[in-house]
N, C-alpha and C positions, 0 to 999 in steps of 0.2 A: 898665829898672828891674825888679828882682826882685819877683816876686809871692809872696804868702803864702797858703798853704792850711792850713785847720784841719781835722783829721781826728779824729773821735771814734773811739776804739778802734783807733788806728793803730799799736798796739804788737804786734799779732799777727794771724794769719789774713789775710783779705782786706784789712783796714786796713793791715797791714804791707806787703803787696804794692803797695798804692796809694802808701804812703810811699816805697817804693823807686823807683817810677815817677816821682813828683814830684821826688825827689832827682836823677834823671837829667836832668830838665828844668830843674834849677837853681833850684827853688822854695825859699823858706824855709818850714819846716813847723812847725806847732804841733800837738802830739798831746795829746788829753785821754784819760786811761785810769785805771782803778783801780789798776793794778799795773805797774810797770816793772822788776821784779826779774829777769825773763828776757828783757828787750828787747835784741835783738841789735845795735841801732844806738845804744845809749845814749851813746856818746862822740862822736857826730856833731855838729859845731858848727852845722849848719844846722837842727837839730831842737830845738825848745823842748818840754820835757816837762812837762805839768801833771797831777799826780796828783789825781784827782777822781772821785767816785762820782756818776754822772748820775742815780741813783735818788733823790738828795737834791734833789728838785725845788725846794724853797724856797731853796736856795743858788745855783741857776743864775743868777739875775739879777746877783748879785755877781760871779760868775765872768765873765759876759759883759762887764760893765762894766770888768773888769780887762784885757781883751784889746785889742790894737791893731788896726789896719786889717787886715781879712781880705778877700782877693780871691775865694777859693773856700771853700765849706763843704761837707764831706762828712760826713753823719750816718751813720756806719757802726756805732757802738755801739748796743746794744739792751739793754733791761731786760726781763726775762721774769718774769712772775708766773705761778705754776703752781698749779692746783687739782687735787685728786683727780678722776679721770675721772668719777665719779658726781655732781660738783657743777657741771659745765658745763651751760649751758642751751642 
């Protein structure tokens, strides 16, 4: 039975490389990312693409409830908040 992996930020960088590795292992893949415009694997039938901004924390429960069974979760995406250097404590 094929397994499903959810990769946040699986559309570029390290997440994209993980996506490629799981494709080679014949996994079904769900990718959550903000933008798929330059995603090089966008026509792959084993990949479900969900465009979502994870900084919208209040909307995450609805996103999670819409997902099906996930065997592996890889939290690759990050949200960075930046302050001017003189405001760090």
